[in-house]
N, C-alpha and C positions, 0 to 999 in steps of 0.2 A: 215911881215906876215913871219911866220916862220914853223917849224918843232919841234917839244920836245918829249924827251923822258926822261925815269929815272927808278929809282926803288928806294925803300920804303920799311925798314925793316933790316934785318940783309945781312951786303953789306961785300962780300970777293972780291976775285979776279976773282971768273968765275962770279958772279951777276956783279962785274964791266967791263967786256969783252962781256957780253950780250949786256948791256947797251952801250957798243962805236958801237955792232953792228947793234942794234938799229937806234942808230944815222946814220950809215951807208947807212942805207935803207932810209933813210927820206934827202938823201943827196939834192934830188931835191926840195924840198920844201926850201932851203935854202942852195945855193949853195956861198954866199959871206962870211960866217965866220962859225968857226965848235968850241964849247967851250963845254968843261964838269967837272964836280967837285963832289968831294965826300967828304961828311960829316959825320963822324961816330962817337961813344961815345967809351968808352973803353970797352965797350961789343960788340961792331961791329955794334950797330943798328944805323940808319940812312938813309941817301939819298945818292944816286947819280944821278946829274940832268944834262942834256945834250939836248944842243941846237944849232939848223941849221939854219943862219941867212939869211933872202932876206931883204935885208936895201931899205925901203923906206921912214923912217922919221927919221930923224938925221942920217946921212949917215956915221958920226964919229965911232970912234973904241968904243968911250965912252958907248954907247950903244950895246955893244956886251952885249954877255949872257953867261951862269948862271950871272945874275945882283945881288951884293951884298948890302944892307943897311948895311954901317959901323958903324953904329948907336945900332945896336940891331944883328945883323948878321946873320938878313932875307936874303934867298932868291928867286929868283922867276926866272921858264923859262914862256911865254908870247908867245903864237899864235895869232897874230888878229890887229886889228885896233882897238883904242879906239877916236873916233871922236873928244871928247869935252875934252881932254887932257889938252888943256890951261887953258880951264876956271877950271878945276880941280887944276889945277896948281898955279892959280891964287888966289885960296882959302887957299891951302898950304902955299904961299907965305905969307898972309896976318898975316898966324899964326905964323910965323916966321921959318918957313922949309926952307932949303937950297937944292939946286939942282947942280947936277954938268954935267947935258946932259940938252940935248934941244928936246929929244926925249918924248915918252908917258911910254915907260917900267919905269921909273924912276915915274913916277908919281904915277902908282898902287902900285909898291913897298913904297913910302912913304904914299901914301892914307890909305894902310894896316895899318902903323904904327900909323897913325892919328885917323882912324874910326874903325879898328879891321875890322871883316868879313862882317860888315856891307856897308864897301866902295863899295862893287859892286853894290848897288844901285844908287850911283853916275856915274855909267860908261853909254855909249851910245859906242854901238858899237859892233863886230862881235870879240870874245874871247874864248881861250881855254887857261887855264893858271893852273899852280901848284906852289905854296908859301910854302917855309919850315921855319915856324915858330919858329926859335932858343934858344925862351925862354920853349916855352909851349912843346917843341919837337915833333912838328904834322906838319903833310903837309895837305894843302888846293887844293884839285882838284876842277875846275869850269869852269864853260862854260854857256856862253853868253843866251841871256833869249830867243832867237829865236833858238837853235841849229845851227846857221851857220855854226860853228869850230866845229870840230870834237877833240873826245877825249876820247880815250879807256883805260880799264883797265883789266887787270890780278890780281887774288887774292889768298891768301895762302888759303882760304876756297875753292877754285878750285884747284889748284896743289898741297897740302897738304905742300907746303912749307913757309918758313919764310920771304916771300917779296912779296911784291905786283910790278908789271911794269906797265908803263906807256906808251902810244904814240898817235902822231896824226893820226897814221893809222894802221889799222888792221894789212894787207901784214905785215908789219915791223915786226912782232912778228913772221909770220913763216919765214923770211929769217932769223931772227936774232937765229931760232931754241930752242925758249922757250916755245912752246906748241905746242902736237901733231897735227898733219893737218887731224883733225876730224872735219867733218860736224857737224853744229848742228841742228840737225832735226826738230825742230820747224822753223827755220830759213828757211830750205828748203820750207817745207810748206807754208810759208809766201811769198817766191819766187813764187811758182808756182800759187800761188792765186794773188798778186799783180805785180811780174814781178821786184819786188826790195822786201829786206830784212826788214820788218817791228819790230821797238824798241820795246821791250827792248833786242830784239833778236840781236846776229851778227852770221854772215854767219859760222864763225869757233867757234867750241866748248870752251868752257871756257874763253870766252873775252867777256866785257860787254862794255857798251857807258854810261859815264856820261850823266845824263838826260841833257837837255835845263836849265836854271835856275836854276840849283842845282850846292850846295855845300856838297861836299864830305869830310868829316875828315879821316885821317889816322893817327895812331899813329908811333912810330919810331919802332916799332916791325912788320911794316906794314898790320895791322889791322883794317876794316874800323871801325868806335866806332858811327860814326854820319852822315846824309844824311839827307838834307835837302833841299827845294824848296824854292828860296828867290823872284819870282814872280810869277805872272800866266797872262794869256792872257786874261781874262775875266776884267782885272782891266783896267776902262774907263779914257779918256782923260778928264778933267774939265776946261782944257783951252779955252780963249776964242779967239785963232786964229781959223782961216778956216782948212780946210781940205787942200787947195791946198797952203797956207801959211807951213802947217807941211811938205808938200811933198818937199817943196819948200828947206826948212831948211834943212831939210833931205839930199837933195843930194848938200845943199852948203857943209855941214859936211863930205859927202862921199869924197869931192874933195882934203880934206887935204892930201896933199903931197909932199914929196922933189925932186919926180920925175916924169918926163910926165906921164898923164894919156889917156887912151883910154875908148872908149864907143862902146858897141853892138850895131852898129845901122842896126836892120833886116827890118825895113820898116814897122814893125806892131805897133800900139798906145801906148803901152808901152814905148817903144825902143825911139820913135820919142818925148814923152812927157820926159823923160828923158835927153834926148838931148837937147830939147827947155828949161830944168830948169835949165840944166849944162852949157847951153849957156850965161844965164843971170848972172852966179854968178865966171865964168874964165875970169881973165882978157888975159890969154895967150891962142893959139890958140889950140882948142881941136883936139884929131884925131879920128875918127872914122872907123869902120870896118863894111864890109857887106860881107857874105856868099852868093855867088851867084852859080847856075849852069845852065848846057847846057840845060839841060830840065827847059822850059819856064815854062810849070805849077808850078816850087818850086820856080822862082825866083823870088825875089822884089829887085831885085838891082837897077831896075828906081826909084821906090819911096824914097828909101836910098839915090840914087846920088842926084833926086831932094831935098830932104829937108837938105841932106849937104851943097847944094847949097845955098840954102837959109838961113842956119843956118853959113854959114861960115866955117867951118870945114875942115881939111885936110882930104879927105875920101879915102879908101881904099875899092875895092872891089876884093875879092881873089873866082877864079873859082875854085871849087871842081869838077873834073871829075870824073867820075865811074874809069877810071882808076887810078888815084891819090887816090884815095878813095881804092881801092883794095890795092894798095902797101901801105898804111900805117894804114891799118884796126887794124893789132894785136898790133899796136904800141898805139892805142885808146883803144884797147880793154884792153891791159894791165896797160893802167892808173888808170882802174875803181879797187877801193879798196874792193870794194864786187861786187858781180855778179848784174849786171843792165839791162833791155832791154833800158834805155837812156844812155845819157851821152855824146855820142861820137859827137854828133854834138858841144856840148861846148869845145870837144876836138882841132877840127879844126878850130875854130872861134879864140881861146886859141893859137894856134901854131900860126897863120898867125900874132897875134899882137905880141906874143915874138919874132917871127923871127924878125919881124920892131927893136927889142930891147927898146921896153915898156915894163915895170914890174907890171904895176895897171891898171884893164879894170873895167869899169863899165856896170851892166846889168839891165834888165828893169825888171827881174823876180821879181814875187809877184804881178804885176798890177791885173792877171786874178783872183787869190787867193781872192785878197781883195775887189775886185768891181765885181766879179762876172761875167767876161768874157766867163768861162766855159760853154759848153753844158748843165753840171750837174744842173746849177740854173734854167735850164728851163725844163730838165727833168724829175728830181729827184720830185720838188712837184707834176706835174703830174702824177706819177708813184704812189705815196702817194695818193693823193685823188682817183685814180681808184681801186687800191687794197685795200684800206682801206675799200672799199665796198665791195670786195670779201671777205676780211677776217671774214665777218659776215658769211660765208660757213663753216661747217665741216670741219676740216680736210681732212678726207677721201674721202668727194666730190671734194676738189680744188687738192688731189693727183690725181684722177680721170682726171681731168680736165688736168695738167699737164701731165700724159703720153698720152691724147687724143691728146693734143698739140705734142707731138714729133713721136708722130704715123703717125698722120694725115696731120699735117700742114707742119711741119718741112720735109727738102728733104735730105735725106742721100747721098752723093755720095763718093767715095772711100773709104765708111765706117765710114764716121765723119760726124758728123750733124754743122752747124754753131756754131764759137765759139763768134759771135759778141753779140750784146742784144737781137737779134732777139732769137737766142740760148738760151738766158739766161731768158725767157722768163717760162719755165718750173720750173726753179727753183724761179722764183718771185712769182709764183701763191702759193706755196707751203709754203714759207717765213712768219714770224710776218714782216708785213710792218713798221718797224720802220726806220728812217732815217739812222743808219747806215747799216741796212743790202741793205736798197734798193742801197745805193750808193755803198758796197762794191761787192756785185752781180752783178750791171749794168758795174762796170768797174774793174771786176776781168777779167784776161788773159783765162781762161779758164770756160768751165761749172764745175761743181761738179761732172758729170759724168766722163769728162775726167780729174778731177784731180783724181780722186775714180779710174781709168784706170792705170793711170800714177804713181801713189806710188806702190814701193812695201809694204809698212810696215803701213798700216794703223793705227793703233795703237799708232805708233810714233811721229804721227802728230795730238795732242788734241783741237789744236786752231780751233776756228769756225770763217769762214767768212773774212779768210787771216791775224785777228789781236789776238794779246794772248788776255786771258781773262782780266788782268792787265792793257793793255793798252787801251781794250777797255772801262773800268771802267772809266779811267782817262778823256778820251775824252767825256762820257756821263755825267762825270760830269761837265764840262766844258760847254757842250750843255743845260744843266738848266739854267744857265744866258743869253742864245743866245734869243733876243725879237720875232723872228721870223724863218720861215724854210729857208731861204734864208742866215741869219748869222749864222745858222747850218751850212749848205753846205759847208760856206767860211771856219768854223772853220774846215769842213773834208778835204776840199780839201789843207790846212796850214799843218795840223796835219800827213796827210798820204802822199798825192800827193808833196807837196812842202818839207815837212821836212824830210821825210824817202826817196825822191827820187832826186829830183831837187837839193837842196840844199848841200846834199851829195855828187853827181855826178858832181855837176859845183865845189866843192871843190876839190876834188881828180882830178879830169881830167883837171884843173885849175894849180892845184900846180904841176901836175906830169912835167909839161913844165914851172916851177920858175915864176908863173903868178901869182899875187893877183889879184882876183874878188871880187869885192864889189857891194853889191844889197841896194840901197838907199831905195828901195819900200819894202823892207823886214825888218823894222823897228820898234822896241816897240811904239815908239811915233806915229807912221802911224797907224798900228793895233790897241791901244787905240782911236785915233782919228776917227777911222773909227767906230769903236764899238761902240760910243757914238752922231752919228748922223742919221739924221733919213735916214728911208730905201728909199725914193725916193730920196734924196740926193747922197746916197752913192753909189745906183747902177743904178737910174733913169730907163732907157727902158733896162730889163735885156740884157745882153751879150754885150752893147753897152760902157759902161766904160767909161760914157761921162763927170766924175771930167777928166778923163785923156784926153778926145775928146778933151774939151773945152781949156787945157792947149796948145793941139797943134793947134788949129784950131784959138786960138791968133794970132800967125805967120804962120800959114803954109795954113790957109784958108779951110772951108770943103771941098774942092775939094781932098784933100788928102788921103779923105776915102772911095774916089770910087772906088779905087784900087781893087780889091780880096785880103783877108789876110791871108797868106800860111802857117803861124804858123811857128813858129821855129823846121822846118826838115828839113832832108835829102830823095831823090828822092830814099829811099834804097828798095824797093819794087822790083823794076826792077833788081836793080843791084846784088840782092838777086838771082834772076832766071837768071843771066848771070855772070857775073865776079865771084862770089863767089860760082856759084853753086856746083864744084867741090870742094872746101874746106868744105861746108857745107855737100854735101854727105856723104864725107870720116866721117864729126864727128857725123852724125846722123844716122849712121850705124856703128859706133864702140860699140858694144853690151857689150865688157868688160868695158869700160869708163861706160857707159849709167847704165849698173849694180849696178857698184862701186860706185855711189852715190846714191842707193835708188831707182832709177826709172826702171821702167819695158821697155823694149825694142819695143815690137810690136808698141805700140801707138804712141811712137815717129816714129816711122819709117812712122806709117800711119799720123802723122800729116805732116811729110816734104813732103810725097808724094802728098797728098792733096793739099799742097802749090804751089809746082812745077807744079801742073796739072792745076792751077787756080780755085780750089773750092771755091764756093761764100761762106764769112762767116771765110775764114780763110786767115786774115791777116798777110803785113809782121813782124807784132810786135809779133804775135805766136810763129812764126820760130826763130826770131831775138834772142826772149828772153831764150829759149832752148838753141840756138846756143852760146849763150854769157856767158850761163851757163855752159854750157858743156866744151867750151874752157875754161873758167876761172880756172874749176877744174882739168881740162888736165896741165895746164902751171903750178899751184901750187900744184899739187900733191897732193890733198886731197880727201877724201874717207867720205863714212859716216861710 
């Protein structure tokens, strides 16, 4: 796990300096070694490759990067882990290939020599990598199937320049001074809807992210000439293995490491199942960590400790108090690569793990999305059923119903309607009740009315329902292969909530602390297998995640589920009204800042006042999303 950066195209001293600055901005992703190399032809065209290493597999200097294939001069910089590298290495050894290291980076490099760009189909893991093909004089930018590891780029078409820059983090471009600090208005629009920036947009203008499961080819002049997808989530797994066996095998693979490993043990069924499977494959004593709170309504430490005792792990429970949260909240916010109202919970548990000296941790992320653990799996089908009946009414009648609901049903206090699901009813009444619309409206941060009020420039935000037309088409094409509505919701939860928010935030917050975070349930074989099994087997009773429960109950018994599940959340609602009240008030009343990023001042203040007064339907997530946005923009000095 590392950080990568570089430039492709015309390379002069200034470009090389910029890449050095990109690398410096990524030091937290790889404090163990810093490598940089330049290769150019007689016209100055070529690459500069930089790498920051966090040594996990093969700790020797031989696995430092950039790495060269001495037989042809190909180079690689690689961020991630290839969990099946030993089996790929065996195939290459059988073909007569020789190795100088015991790590996975050299396996990728020689696999590319053996199979060309089709080598990527052999890889099982999380990865973002760039290969310089010294024979063809081209570069390949490649991202893993599920988008676990990030890879951003700028391009000559954006900058009017003669080179493409790439990096593991968007913020590194800002630190290096490569791009203007201008907000992408389309990205801001997706943020106000979702609480995160939705692909293919990035929060800063003229930066893009390599899509998941994609290979982008760049010539020696820095021009993109090919972009293709090498895998699709609709592919199914036809192996004879059971779902439980596939999960177990994935966990076993994710335990591959030359350094100690920890597990986030929250006390929920996902982390319990992960720990149960891990203990079956781990010979040494596992380390488990739990984040607990003084507020008992949010504390699952008792369940986690009970499970840890049964599993025989070395367990640590870290108490996050309101005081310690306030003292380090800006460090947590600074770890976010793009604005988000999530992620800081992962920062705090990651900090506890890293402070103990451990470099690798496993998370149970993915269980809810794959096996139907969220409320959306119950709520969206019900909404679809009832709203499809109303959809037979003419649109003018539905508009009148919407206005009637706002006027006579919703209560308005301190000038604001509820921003929760009850407050979204008027929006639902006038929409085309397809699954994407229902999902996006139900889980939007704000009603359409408030979003309209808070934006200065309506014409600058052309997307609908918080996602771009381009990304919506991708999602809807994937949904065509779904056998039922629950599979469609699962696909939405993965492609929107998990991919755009959980994975991105977890990567950046953990790597800010030099911690590699692995997610065994977010594995393409797990997703493929889940899509190929019967609905009753995959979901069971919706919301229960019975497949994972069975794994846990075999070791812990059914009594473990009698405790109420809290979710991996913080008791931030009260903290925002107490310790952070002064800081929040200052940001929410900074008119110059608010208007500089394209928002209107009055509705922002109105939102803050409604929250502080405890107005129903104004949850902490609404004000925290704006607080995080304002802080991020102020900290990085970006404007619209």
